[in-house]
VODOZA-800709 format. One line per 5 residues: their letters; for each residue x, y, z of N, C-alpha, C. Coordinates in nm, 2 decimals. Layout:
N
a> X Y Z X Y Z X Y Z ~ ...
END
This chain:
287
mdmnt> -1.38 1.95 -18.80 -1.47 1.94 -18.91 -1.51 2.09 -18.95 ~ -1.52 2.11 -19.08 -1.57 2.24 -19.13 -1.72 2.25 -19.10 ~ -1.76 2.36 -19.06 -1.91 2.38 -19.03 -1.95 2.50 -19.13 ~ -1.99 2.46 -19.25 -2.01 2.55 -19.35 -2.15 2.63 -19.35 ~ -2.22 2.60 -19.24 -2.35 2.68 -19.22 -2.33 2.80 -19.13
ieayv> -2.21 2.81 -19.06 -2.18 2.92 -18.97 -2.16 3.05 -19.04 ~ -2.24 3.15 -19.00 -2.23 3.28 -19.06 -2.16 3.38 -18.97 ~ -2.16 3.36 -18.84 -2.10 3.46 -18.75 -2.04 3.39 -18.63 ~ -1.93 3.45 -18.58 -1.87 3.41 -18.45 -1.88 3.53 -18.36 ~ -1.94 3.51 -18.24 -1.97 3.62 -18.15 -1.91 3.59 -18.02
ptadp> -1.81 3.67 -17.98 -1.75 3.66 -17.84 -1.85 3.72 -17.74 ~ -1.92 3.63 -17.67 -2.02 3.68 -17.57 -2.06 3.57 -17.47 ~ -2.09 3.61 -17.35 -2.15 3.52 -17.25 -2.28 3.57 -17.20 ~ -2.35 3.65 -17.28 -2.47 3.72 -17.25 -2.59 3.63 -17.31 ~ -2.67 3.57 -17.23 -2.78 3.49 -17.28 -2.88 3.57 -17.36
dawce> -2.89 3.70 -17.34 -2.98 3.78 -17.42 -2.93 3.79 -17.57 ~ -2.80 3.75 -17.60 -2.75 3.76 -17.73 -2.79 3.63 -17.81 ~ -2.84 3.53 -17.74 -2.88 3.41 -17.81 -3.00 3.42 -17.89 ~ -3.01 3.35 -18.00 -3.13 3.34 -18.08 -3.13 3.20 -18.15 ~ -3.24 3.16 -18.21 -3.25 3.03 -18.27 -3.14 3.02 -18.38
gdawl> -3.07 2.90 -18.38 -2.96 2.88 -18.47 -2.83 2.91 -18.41 ~ -2.83 2.94 -18.28 -2.70 2.97 -18.21 -2.66 2.85 -18.13 ~ -2.53 2.84 -18.10 -2.48 2.74 -18.01 -2.37 2.81 -17.92 ~ -2.38 2.78 -17.79 -2.27 2.82 -17.70 -2.14 2.74 -17.73 ~ -2.03 2.81 -17.73 -1.91 2.75 -17.77 -1.81 2.77 -17.65
aggtv> -1.76 2.66 -17.60 -1.65 2.66 -17.50 -1.53 2.60 -17.56 ~ -1.50 2.47 -17.53 -1.39 2.41 -17.60 -1.42 2.37 -17.75 ~ -1.54 2.33 -17.76 -1.59 2.29 -17.90 -1.54 2.16 -17.95 ~ -1.49 2.07 -17.86 -1.43 1.95 -17.90 -1.54 1.85 -17.96 ~ -1.66 1.85 -17.90 -1.77 1.77 -17.95 -1.84 1.84 -18.07
lfsyg> -1.86 1.97 -18.05 -1.93 2.04 -18.16 -1.86 2.03 -18.29 ~ -1.73 2.05 -18.29 -1.65 2.04 -18.42 -1.63 1.90 -18.46 ~ -1.64 1.80 -18.37 -1.63 1.66 -18.41 -1.75 1.62 -18.49 ~ -1.87 1.65 -18.44 -1.99 1.60 -18.50 -2.04 1.69 -18.61 ~ -2.01 1.82 -18.60 -2.06 1.92 -18.70 -2.21 1.95 -18.68
sqtlr> -2.26 2.03 -18.77 -2.41 2.06 -18.77 -2.45 2.12 -18.90 ~ -2.57 2.09 -18.93 -2.63 2.14 -19.06 -2.73 2.25 -19.03 ~ -2.75 2.29 -18.90 -2.86 2.39 -18.87 -2.80 2.51 -18.80 ~ -2.68 2.51 -18.74 -2.63 2.62 -18.67 -2.59 2.73 -18.76 ~ -2.61 2.86 -18.71 -2.58 2.98 -18.79 -2.48 3.06 -18.72
rlldl> -2.47 3.06 -18.59 -2.37 3.14 -18.51 -2.32 3.06 -18.40 ~ -2.19 3.09 -18.36 -2.13 3.04 -18.24 -2.10 3.15 -18.15 ~ -2.15 3.13 -18.02 -2.13 3.23 -17.92 -2.02 3.18 -17.82 ~ -1.91 3.25 -17.83 -1.79 3.20 -17.76 -1.78 3.25 -17.61 ~ -1.80 3.15 -17.52 -1.80 3.18 -17.38 -1.66 3.21 -17.33
tsagw> -1.55 3.16 -17.39 -1.42 3.18 -17.34 -1.38 3.32 -17.34 ~ -1.45 3.40 -17.42 -1.42 3.55 -17.42 -1.46 3.61 -17.29 ~ -1.54 3.55 -17.20 -1.58 3.61 -17.07 -1.46 3.62 -16.97 ~ -1.36 3.53 -16.99 -1.25 3.54 -16.90 -1.27 3.49 -16.76 ~ -1.37 3.40 -16.74 -1.40 3.35 -16.61 -1.28 3.28 -16.54
epvte> -1.26 3.30 -16.41 -1.16 3.23 -16.34 -1.19 3.08 -16.34 ~ -1.10 3.00 -16.38 -1.13 2.85 -16.39 -1.17 2.79 -16.26 ~ -1.09 2.82 -16.15 -1.12 2.76 -16.02 -1.11 2.86 -15.91 ~ -1.21 2.87 -15.83 -1.21 2.96 -15.71 -1.24 2.87 -15.59 ~ -1.18 2.91 -15.48 -1.20 2.83 -15.36 -1.22 2.92 -15.24
dsggi> -1.31 2.87 -15.15 -1.33 2.94 -15.02 -1.37 2.83 -14.92 ~ -1.40 2.88 -14.80 -1.42 2.78 -14.69 -1.55 2.69 -14.72 ~ -1.63 2.74 -14.81 -1.75 2.66 -14.84 -1.74 2.56 -14.95 ~ -1.62 2.56 -15.02 -1.60 2.46 -15.12 -1.53 2.52 -15.24 ~ -1.54 2.46 -15.36 -1.47 2.50 -15.48 -1.57 2.53 -15.59
tlaat> -1.55 2.63 -15.67 -1.64 2.66 -15.78 -1.55 2.65 -15.91 ~ -1.60 2.57 -16.00 -1.54 2.55 -16.13 -1.62 2.63 -16.23 ~ -1.55 2.71 -16.30 -1.62 2.78 -16.41 -1.65 2.68 -16.52 ~ -1.76 2.71 -16.59 -1.80 2.62 -16.70 -1.68 2.61 -16.81 ~ -1.60 2.71 -16.82 -1.49 2.71 -16.92 -1.36 2.65 -16.86
ctiar> -1.36 2.60 -16.74 -1.24 2.54 -16.68 -1.21 2.42 -16.77 ~ -1.09 2.41 -16.82 -1.05 2.30 -16.90 -1.01 2.18 -16.82 ~ -1.01 2.06 -16.89 -0.97 1.94 -16.82 -0.83 1.94 -16.77 ~ -0.74 2.01 -16.85 -0.60 2.02 -16.81 -0.59 2.10 -16.68 ~ -0.67 2.21 -16.67 -0.66 2.28 -16.54 -0.72 2.20 -16.43
lwdlg> -0.83 2.13 -16.45 -0.89 2.04 -16.35 -0.79 1.94 -16.30 ~ -0.71 1.88 -16.40 -0.61 1.78 -16.36 -0.51 1.84 -16.26 ~ -0.47 1.96 -16.29 -0.38 2.02 -16.19 -0.44 2.03 -16.05 ~ -0.57 2.07 -16.05 -0.63 2.08 -15.92 -0.63 1.94 -15.84 ~ -0.64 1.83 -15.92 -0.64 1.70 -15.85 -0.51 1.64 -15.82
dpaga> -0.40 1.72 -15.82 -0.27 1.67 -15.79 -0.27 1.61 -15.65 ~ -0.24 1.48 -15.63 -0.24 1.42 -15.50 -0.15 1.49 -15.40 ~ -0.04 1.55 -15.45 0.05 1.62 -15.36 0.02 1.76 -15.35 ~ -0.08 1.81 -15.41 -0.11 1.95 -15.41 -0.19 1.99 -15.29 ~ -0.19 2.12 -15.26 -0.25 2.18 -15.14 -0.40 2.16 -15.14
avqrw> -0.46 2.16 -15.26 -0.61 2.15 -15.27 -0.65 2.01 -15.22 ~ -0.58 1.91 -15.26 -0.62 1.77 -15.22 -0.59 1.75 -15.08 ~ -0.49 1.81 -15.02 -0.46 1.80 -14.88 -0.58 1.86 -14.80 ~ -0.63 1.97 -14.85 -0.75 2.03 -14.78 -0.88 1.96 -14.80 ~ -0.89 1.91 -14.93 -1.02 1.85 -14.97 -0.99 1.71 -15.02
pglav> -1.00 1.61 -14.94 -0.96 1.47 -14.98 -1.06 1.42 -15.09 ~ -1.18 1.47 -15.09 -1.28 1.43 -15.19 -1.23 1.45 -15.34 ~ -1.13 1.54 -15.35 -1.07 1.57 -15.49 -0.99 1.45 -15.54 ~ -0.98 1.34 -15.46 -0.90 1.22 -15.51 -0.97 1.16 -15.63 ~ -1.09 1.19 -15.66 -1.16 1.13 -15.78 -1.14 1.22 -15.90
vrpcc> -1.08 1.34 -15.89 -1.07 1.43 -16.00 -0.98 1.37 -16.11 ~ -0.86 1.32 -16.08 -0.77 1.27 -16.18 -0.83 1.14 -16.25 ~ -0.88 1.05 -16.18 -0.95 0.94 -16.25 -1.06 0.98 -16.34 ~ -1.14 1.08 -16.30 -1.24 1.13 -16.40 -1.18 1.19 -16.52 ~ -1.07 1.27 -16.50 -1.00 1.33 -16.62 -0.95 1.22 -16.71
dafva> -0.89 1.11 -16.65 -0.84 1.00 -16.73 -0.95 0.93 -16.81 ~ -1.07 0.94 -16.75 -1.18 0.87 -16.82 -1.22 0.93 -16.95 ~ -1.17 1.05 -16.98 -1.18 1.11 -17.12 -1.11 1.02 -17.22 ~ -1.01 0.95 -17.18 -0.93 0.88 -17.28 -0.90 0.96 -17.40 ~ -0.84 1.08 -17.38 -0.82 1.18 -17.48 -0.68 1.23 -17.48
sfkiw> -0.63 1.29 -17.59 -0.50 1.34 -17.59 -0.49 1.47 -17.52 ~ -0.36 1.52 -17.50 -0.34 1.65 -17.43 -0.40 1.76 -17.51 ~ -0.42 1.75 -17.64 -0.48 1.85 -17.72 -0.63 1.87 -17.68 ~ -0.69 1.76 -17.66 -0.83 1.77 -17.62 -0.84 1.82 -17.47 ~ -0.75 1.77 -17.39 -0.76 1.82 -17.25 -0.74 1.97 -17.24
nlstv> -0.66 2.03 -17.33 -0.64 2.17 -17.32 -0.75 2.26 -17.38 ~ -0.85 2.19 -17.44 -0.96 2.26 -17.50 -1.10 2.22 -17.43 ~ -1.12 2.09 -17.41 -1.24 2.05 -17.36 -1.27 2.10 -17.22 ~ -1.39 2.14 -17.19 -1.43 2.21 -17.07 -1.52 2.13 -16.98 ~ -1.52 2.17 -16.85 -1.62 2.10 -16.76 -1.76 2.13 -16.80
ggnia> -1.79 2.25 -16.82 -1.93 2.28 -16.86 -1.97 2.22 -16.99 ~ -1.88 2.22 -17.09 -1.92 2.16 -17.22 -1.95 2.01 -17.21 ~ -1.87 1.94 -17.13 -1.89 1.80 -17.11 -2.03 1.77 -17.05 ~ -2.06 1.85 -16.95 -2.19 1.83 -16.88 -2.30 1.87 -16.98 ~ -2.29 1.98 -17.05 -2.40 2.02 -17.14 -2.42 1.92 -17.25
tslpa> -2.31 1.85 -17.30 -2.33 1.75 -17.40 -2.41 1.64 -17.35 ~ -2.40 1.61 -17.22 -2.49 1.51 -17.15 -2.49 1.37 -17.20 ~ -2.37 1.33 -17.25 -2.36 1.18 -17.28 -2.35 1.10 -17.15 ~ -2.41 0.98 -17.15 -2.40 0.90 -17.03 -2.26 0.88 -16.98 ~ -2.16 0.87 -17.07 -2.02 0.85 -17.03 -1.95 0.98 -17.00
gpmts> -2.01 1.09 -16.99 -1.94 1.22 -16.97 -1.88 1.22 -16.83 ~ -1.75 1.22 -16.82 -1.68 1.21 -16.69 -1.70 1.33 -16.60 ~ -1.72 1.45 -16.66 -1.74 1.56 -16.58 -1.88 1.56 -16.51 ~ -1.98 1.50 -16.58 -2.11 1.47 -16.52 -2.09 1.38 -16.40 ~ -2.01 1.27 -16.42 -1.98 1.18 -16.31 -1.92 1.25 -16.19
laagl> -1.81 1.33 -16.22 -1.74 1.40 -16.11 -1.83 1.49 -16.04 ~ -1.90 1.58 -16.11 -1.98 1.68 -16.05 -2.10 1.62 -15.97 ~ -2.16 1.52 -16.03 -2.27 1.45 -15.96 -2.22 1.38 -15.83 ~ -2.11 1.31 -15.85 -2.06 1.24 -15.73 -2.02 1.32 -15.62 ~ -1.98 1.45 -15.64 -1.94 1.54 -15.54 -2.06 1.64 -15.51
dgvat> -2.18 1.60 -15.54 -2.30 1.69 -15.51 -2.28 1.83 -15.57 ~ -2.22 1.83 -15.69 -2.21 1.96 -15.76 -2.34 2.02 -15.80 ~ -2.35 2.15 -15.78 -2.47 2.23 -15.82 -2.43 2.33 -15.93 ~ -2.50 2.32 -16.04 -2.47 2.41 -16.15 -2.55 2.54 -16.14 ~ -2.48 2.65 -16.17 -2.54 2.78 -16.18 -2.57 2.80 -16.33
lwgpg> -2.70 2.83 -16.36 -2.74 2.85 -16.50 -2.79 2.99 -16.53 ~ -2.74 3.05 -16.63 -2.78 3.18 -16.68 -2.87 3.16 -16.80 ~ -2.98 3.24 -16.80 -3.07 3.24 -16.91 -3.11 3.38 -16.96 ~ -3.18 3.38 -17.07 -3.22 3.51 -17.13 -3.31 3.59 -17.03 ~ -3.30 3.72 -17.03 -3.38 3.80 -16.94 -3.32 3.81 -16.81
gtvre> -3.19 3.77 -16.79 -3.13 3.79 -16.66 -3.16 3.68 -16.56 ~ -3.23 3.57 -16.61 -3.27 3.47 -16.51 -3.14 3.39 -16.47 ~ -3.14 3.36 -16.34 -3.03 3.27 -16.28 -3.10 3.17 -16.19 ~ -3.06 3.05 -16.22 -3.11 2.94 -16.13 -3.00 2.84 -16.10 ~ -3.02 2.76 -16.00 -2.93 2.65 -15.96 -2.99 2.52 -15.97
mpvae> -2.92 2.42 -16.01 -2.97 2.28 -16.02 -2.86 2.18 -16.00 ~ -2.88 2.08 -15.92 -2.78 1.97 -15.90 -2.75 1.91 -16.03 ~ -2.62 1.89 -16.06 -2.58 1.83 -16.18 -2.64 1.69 -16.20 ~ -2.66 1.62 -16.09 -2.73 1.49 -16.09 -2.87 1.49 -16.15 ~ -2.93 1.61 -16.14 -3.07 1.63 -16.20 -3.06 1.70 -16.33
lvtgd> -2.95 1.77 -16.36 -2.95 1.85 -16.48 -2.94 1.76 -16.61 ~ -2.87 1.65 -16.60 -2.86 1.56 -16.71 -2.97 1.46 -16.69 ~ -3.06 1.46 -16.79 -3.19 1.38 -16.78 -3.20 1.26 -16.87 ~ -3.10 1.24 -16.96 -3.10 1.13 -17.05 -2.98 1.13 -17.14 ~ -2.98 1.04 -17.24 -2.87 1.03 -17.33 -2.87 1.15 -17.42
avnal> -2.77 1.25 -17.40 -2.76 1.37 -17.47 -2.89 1.46 -17.45 ~ -2.95 1.45 -17.34 -3.07 1.53 -17.30 -3.05 1.59 -17.16 ~ -3.08 1.72 -17.15 -3.07 1.78 -17.02 -3.18 1.88 -17.00 ~ -3.18 1.95 -16.88 -3.28 2.04 -16.84 -3.26 2.18 -16.88 ~ -3.15 2.21 -16.96 -3.13 2.34 -17.01 -3.24 2.39 -17.10
tpgel> -3.28 2.51 -17.08 -3.38 2.57 -17.17 -3.32 2.65 -17.28 ~ -3.39 2.68 -17.39 -3.33 2.75 -17.50 -3.26 2.88 -17.46 ~ -3.13 2.89 -17.50 -3.05 3.01 -17.47 -2.98 3.00 -17.33 ~ -3.02 2.91 -17.25 -2.96 2.89 -17.12 -2.82 2.83 -17.13 ~ -2.73 2.88 -17.04 -2.59 2.83 -17.04 -2.55 2.79 -16.90
irsvr> -2.45 2.70 -16.89 -2.39 2.67 -16.76 -2.28 2.77 -16.73 ~ -2.30 2.84 -16.62 -2.20 2.94 -16.58 -2.09 2.88 -16.50 ~ -2.13 2.79 -16.40 -2.03 2.73 -16.31 -2.09 2.61 -16.24 ~ -2.00 2.54 -16.18 -2.04 2.42 -16.10 -1.98 2.44 -15.96 ~ -2.06 2.44 -15.86 -2.01 2.45 -15.72 -2.00 2.31 -15.65
lpaha> -1.88 2.28 -15.60 -1.86 2.16 -15.53 -1.86 2.19 -15.38 ~ -1.95 2.15 -15.30 -1.97 2.19 -15.16 -1.87 2.13 -15.07 ~ -1.84 2.19 -14.96 -1.74 2.15 -14.86 -1.77 2.01 -14.81 ~ -1.90 1.98 -14.78 -1.93 1.85 -14.72 -1.88 1.73 -14.80 ~ -1.90 1.75 -14.94 -1.85 1.64 -15.03 -1.70 1.64 -15.05
laart> -1.64 1.76 -15.05 -1.50 1.77 -15.07 -1.42 1.72 -14.95 ~ -1.48 1.72 -14.84 -1.42 1.68 -14.71 -1.43 1.53 -14.69 ~ -1.51 1.46 -14.78 -1.54 1.32 -14.76 -1.43 1.23 -14.82 ~ -1.43 1.10 -14.78 -1.35 1.00 -14.84 -1.42 0.96 -14.97 ~ -1.35 0.95 -15.08 -1.41 0.91 -15.21 -1.34 0.79 -15.27
afrrl> -1.41 0.72 -15.36 -1.35 0.61 -15.43 -1.41 0.60 -15.57 ~ -1.34 0.55 -15.66 -1.37 0.55 -15.80 -1.36 0.41 -15.86 ~ -1.46 0.38 -15.95 -1.45 0.25 -16.03 -1.50 0.28 -16.17 ~ -1.43 0.22 -16.26 -1.47 0.24 -16.40 -1.44 0.11 -16.48 ~ -1.53 0.08 -16.58 -1.50 -0.03 -16.67 -1.53 0.01 -16.81
slsnr> -1.45 -0.04 -16.90 -1.48 -0.02 -17.05 -1.46 -0.16 -17.12 ~ -1.51 -0.17 -17.23 -1.50 -0.30 -17.31 -1.36 -0.31 -17.37 ~ -1.29 -0.20 -17.38 -1.15 -0.20 -17.43 -1.06 -0.11 -17.35 ~ -0.93 -0.13 -17.36 -0.84 -0.05 -17.27 -0.85 0.10 -17.29 ~ -0.88 0.14 -17.41 -0.88 0.28 -17.44 -1.02 0.32 -17.49
grsgv> -1.12 0.25 -17.44 -1.26 0.27 -17.49 -1.34 0.37 -17.40 ~ -1.45 0.41 -17.45 -1.54 0.49 -17.37 -1.60 0.42 -17.25 ~ -1.62 0.49 -17.14 -1.67 0.43 -17.02 -1.80 0.35 -17.04 ~ -1.81 0.23 -17.00 -1.93 0.16 -17.00 -2.00 0.16 -16.87 ~ -1.92 0.17 -16.76 -1.97 0.18 -16.62 -1.88 0.27 -16.55
lligr> -1.93 0.37 -16.48 -1.85 0.46 -16.40 -1.92 0.49 -16.27 ~ -1.87 0.45 -16.16 -1.93 0.47 -16.03 -1.84 0.55 -15.94 ~ -1.89 0.64 -15.86 -1.82 0.71 -15.76 -1.89 0.69 -15.62 ~ -1.81 0.65 -15.52 -1.86 0.63 -15.39 -1.80 0.74 -15.30 ~ -1.88 0.77 -15.20 -1.84 0.88 -15.11 -1.89 0.84 -14.96
rdrdg> -1.80 0.86 -14.87 -1.84 0.85 -14.73 -1.81 0.98 -14.66 ~ -1.92 1.05 -14.63 -1.92 1.18 -14.57 -1.87 1.17 -14.42 ~ -1.83 1.28 -14.36 -1.79 1.28 -14.23 -1.90 1.25 -14.13 ~ -2.02 1.27 -14.16 -2.13 1.23 -14.08 -2.17 1.08 -14.09 ~ -2.09 1.01 -14.17 -2.12 0.86 -14.19 -2.20 0.83 -14.31
qfvlt> -2.26 0.93 -14.37 -2.35 0.90 -14.49 -2.27 0.84 -14.60 ~ -2.32 0.73 -14.66 -2.26 0.67 -14.78 -2.34 0.71 -14.90 ~ -2.27 0.76 -15.00 -2.34 0.81 -15.12 -2.28 0.74 -15.24 ~ -2.36 0.68 -15.32 -2.32 0.61 -15.44 -2.38 0.68 -15.56 ~ -2.29 0.71 -15.66 -2.34 0.78 -15.78 -2.31 0.69 -15.90
vtast> -2.41 0.65 -15.97 -2.39 0.56 -16.09 -2.41 0.64 -16.22 ~ -2.31 0.63 -16.30 -2.31 0.70 -16.43 -2.25 0.60 -16.54 ~ -2.27 0.64 -16.66 -2.21 0.57 -16.78 -2.29 0.44 -16.81 ~ -2.32 0.36 -16.70 -2.40 0.24 -16.72 -2.55 0.28 -16.74 ~ -2.59 0.40 -16.69 -2.72 0.45 -16.70 -2.73 0.57 -16.79
krpvq> -2.85 0.59 -16.84 -2.87 0.70 -16.94 -2.86 0.84 -16.87 ~ -2.88 0.84 -16.74 -2.86 0.96 -16.66 -2.80 0.93 -16.53 ~ -2.75 1.02 -16.45 -2.69 0.99 -16.32 -2.80 0.94 -16.23 ~ -2.76 0.84 -16.15 -2.85 0.78 -16.04 -2.77 0.79 -15.91 ~ -2.83 0.85 -15.81 -2.76 0.87 -15.68 -2.84 0.80 -15.57
lrfpg> -2.77 0.72 -15.49 -2.83 0.66 -15.38 -2.76 0.71 -15.25 ~ -2.84 0.74 -15.15 -2.79 0.79 -15.02 -2.83 0.70 -14.91 ~ -2.73 0.67 -14.82 -2.76 0.59 -14.70 -2.71 0.66 -14.58 ~ -2.80 0.72 -14.50 -2.76 0.80 -14.38 -2.67 0.72 -14.29 ~ -2.58 0.78 -14.22 -2.49 0.72 -14.13 -2.52 0.73 -13.99
dsahe> -2.65 0.77 -13.95 -2.68 0.79 -13.81 -2.71 0.65 -13.75 ~ -2.73 0.65 -13.62 -2.75 0.53 -13.55 -2.86 0.44 -13.59 ~ -2.96 0.51 -13.65 -3.08 0.44 -13.69 -3.07 0.38 -13.84 ~ -2.97 0.44 -13.91 -2.95 0.39 -14.05 -2.80 0.38 -14.07 ~ -2.74 0.27 -14.03 -2.60 0.25 -14.05 -2.57 0.22 -14.20
apdag> -2.44 0.22 -14.23 -2.40 0.20 -14.37 -2.46 0.07 -14.42 ~ -2.50 0.06 -14.54 -2.57 -0.06 -14.59 -2.48 -0.18 -14.59 ~ -2.55 -0.30 -14.58 -2.48 -0.42 -14.60 -2.50 -0.46 -14.75 ~ -2.44 -0.57 -14.80 -2.44 -0.60 -14.94 -2.59 -0.61 -14.99 ~ -2.67 -0.68 -14.91 -2.81 -0.70 -14.96 -2.89 -0.57 -14.97
rlaaa> -2.87 -0.49 -14.87 -2.95 -0.36 -14.87 -2.90 -0.27 -14.99 ~ -2.77 -0.27 -15.02 -2.72 -0.19 -15.13 -2.78 -0.25 -15.26 ~ -2.77 -0.38 -15.28 -2.82 -0.44 -15.40 -2.97 -0.41 -15.42 ~ -3.04 -0.42 -15.31 -3.19 -0.40 -15.32 -3.21 -0.25 -15.36 ~ -3.14 -0.16 -15.31 -3.16 -0.02 -15.34 -3.12 0.01 -15.49
igtai> -3.02 -0.05 -15.54 -2.98 -0.04 -15.68 -3.10 -0.09 -15.77 ~ -3.15 -0.21 -15.73 -3.26 -0.26 -15.81 -3.38 -0.18 -15.81 ~ -3.41 -0.11 -15.70 -3.53 -0.02 -15.70 -3.50 0.11 -15.77 ~ -3.38 0.16 -15.76 -3.35 0.29 -15.82 -3.32 0.29 -15.97 ~ -3.28 0.17 -16.02 -3.25 0.16 -16.16 -3.33 0.05 -16.23
padly> -3.44 0.09 -16.29 -3.52 -0.01 -16.37 -3.44 -0.05 -16.49 ~ -3.48 -0.16 -16.55 -3.41 -0.22 -16.66 -3.39 -0.13 -16.78 ~ -3.50 -0.05 -16.81 -3.49 0.04 -16.92 -3.40 0.16 -16.90 ~ -3.35 0.18 -16.78 -3.26 0.30 -16.76 -3.12 0.27 -16.79 ~ -3.08 0.14 -16.80 -2.95 0.10 -16.84 -2.92 0.14 -16.99
hddih> -2.81 0.20 -17.01 -2.78 0.24 -17.15 -2.74 0.13 -17.24 ~ -2.77 0.14 -17.37 -2.74 0.04 -17.47 -2.68 0.10 -17.59 ~ -2.55 0.07 -17.61 -2.48 0.12 -17.73 -2.37 0.02 -17.76 ~ -2.28 0.06 -17.85 -2.17 -0.03 -17.89 -2.07 -0.04 -17.77 ~ -2.07 0.04 -17.67 -1.98 0.04 -17.56 -2.02 -0.05 -17.45
gdpaw> -2.13 -0.12 -17.47 -2.18 -0.22 -17.36 -2.33 -0.24 -17.37 ~ -2.37 -0.36 -17.36 -2.51 -0.39 -17.36 -2.57 -0.37 -17.22 ~ -2.70 -0.36 -17.21 -2.76 -0.33 -17.08 -2.73 -0.43 -16.97 ~ -2.74 -0.56 -17.01 -2.72 -0.67 -16.91 -2.58 -0.66 -16.85 ~ -2.48 -0.64 -16.93 -2.34 -0.63 -16.88 -2.33 -0.50 -16.80
rrdmt> -2.38 -0.39 -16.84 -2.37 -0.27 -16.76 -2.44 -0.29 -16.62 ~ -2.56 -0.36 -16.62 -2.63 -0.38 -16.50 -2.54 -0.47 -16.40 ~ -2.49 -0.58 -16.45 -2.41 -0.67 -16.37 -2.29 -0.60 -16.31 ~ -2.22 -0.52 -16.40 -2.10 -0.45 -16.35 -2.13 -0.34 -16.26 ~ -2.25 -0.28 -16.27 -2.29 -0.18 -16.17 -2.30 -0.24 -16.03
yrlae> -2.37 -0.35 -16.02 -2.38 -0.42 -15.89 -2.24 -0.46 -15.84 ~ -2.16 -0.51 -15.93 -2.02 -0.55 -15.88 -1.94 -0.44 -15.83 ~ -1.93 -0.33 -15.91 -1.85 -0.21 -15.87 -1.91 -0.14 -15.75 ~ -2.04 -0.14 -15.74 -2.11 -0.08 -15.62 -2.07 -0.15 -15.49 ~ -2.06 -0.28 -15.50 -2.02 -0.36 -15.38 -1.88 -0.34 -15.35
elrle> -1.79 -0.32 -15.45 -1.65 -0.29 -15.42 -1.64 -0.16 -15.35 ~ -1.71 -0.06 -15.39 -1.71 0.07 -15.33 -1.76 0.06 -15.19 ~ -1.87 -0.01 -15.17 -1.92 -0.03 -15.03 -1.82 -0.09 -14.94 ~ -1.75 -0.19 -14.98 -1.65 -0.26 -14.90 -1.53 -0.16 -14.87 ~ -1.49 -0.09 -14.97 -1.38 0.00 -14.95 -1.41 0.12 -14.85
lcest> -1.53 0.17 -14.87 -1.56 0.29 -14.79 -1.64 0.26 -14.66 ~ -1.71 0.15 -14.65 -1.79 0.13 -14.54 -1.74 0.02 -14.44 ~ -1.66 -0.07 -14.50 -1.62 -0.19 -14.41 -1.47 -0.20 -14.40 ~ -1.40 -0.11 -14.46 -1.25 -0.12 -14.45 -1.21 -0.08 -14.31 ~ -1.13 -0.16 -14.25 -1.08 -0.12 -14.11 -0.93 -0.08 -14.12
edpee> -0.88 -0.07 -14.24 -0.74 -0.03 -14.26 -0.72 0.11 -14.21 ~ -0.61 0.13 -14.14 -0.57 0.26 -14.09 -0.51 0.34 -14.21 ~ -0.57 0.45 -14.25 -0.53 0.53 -14.37 -0.38 0.57 -14.36 ~ -0.33 0.60 -14.24 -0.19 0.64 -14.22 -0.10 0.52 -14.24 ~ -0.14 0.41 -14.19 -0.06 0.29 -14.21 -0.05 0.25 -14.35
sa> -0.17 0.26 -14.42 -0.18 0.23 -14.56 -0.08 0.32 -14.64 ~ -0.09 0.45 -14.61 0.00 0.54 -14.68 0.15 0.51 -14.66
END
């Protein structure tokens, strides 16, 4: 889409360059799709040349400008990264949840998808499900960190302040070392996600359920795996979902009404519980 209000294009990742009427530009797939009647300048983050993926013993850091195509490569089941970090098994399903062409994959970015903050944003799902923490840069040299599960606060609403940008998302080792599982439903074969859940069983036994797409913002439930708090049974999980997600938190749009999203959330959550908490199948035999 032509954006005929734009007066300048500025290659910069310096928050002090931001002023009213500016927008941070990464892939721009949403920005150019929807257009704008108020923007005056685009500040291009890709000019910063940030390394898309960096890894150390403490986990993996994804630059905000990491493309979906690059992330897909990271999630290769036969690749070294997935062998080291089994939690990356949910990367490719989340990439697939874009239901987009290779042209979009080569432009759309991790940070851009999170900053757009749509309930169905699969990078929000991935980062929240793996306990991702966003590093945020703001004007005046301010730097702060915030869990992605808390950064997105509603439908296209987030906790970013004026001029602030997402620099990176850190995926910690404890989540990457966990067993993970993915569930997604849409009203059509190639439609936007109506329900997207990620389950995780950490090595200490903790079961973590992250609900996205069916809700206006990410909702995360944690069940400690110590002797006093074993993995939840079906009733305990259902009760926890009912407490954590009030009726008005379920999203309502053409991709699914709230009642359907609620029912499918309960259904998929139970599937994840059974897969991660009650499966007695030997992973090596299964492979």
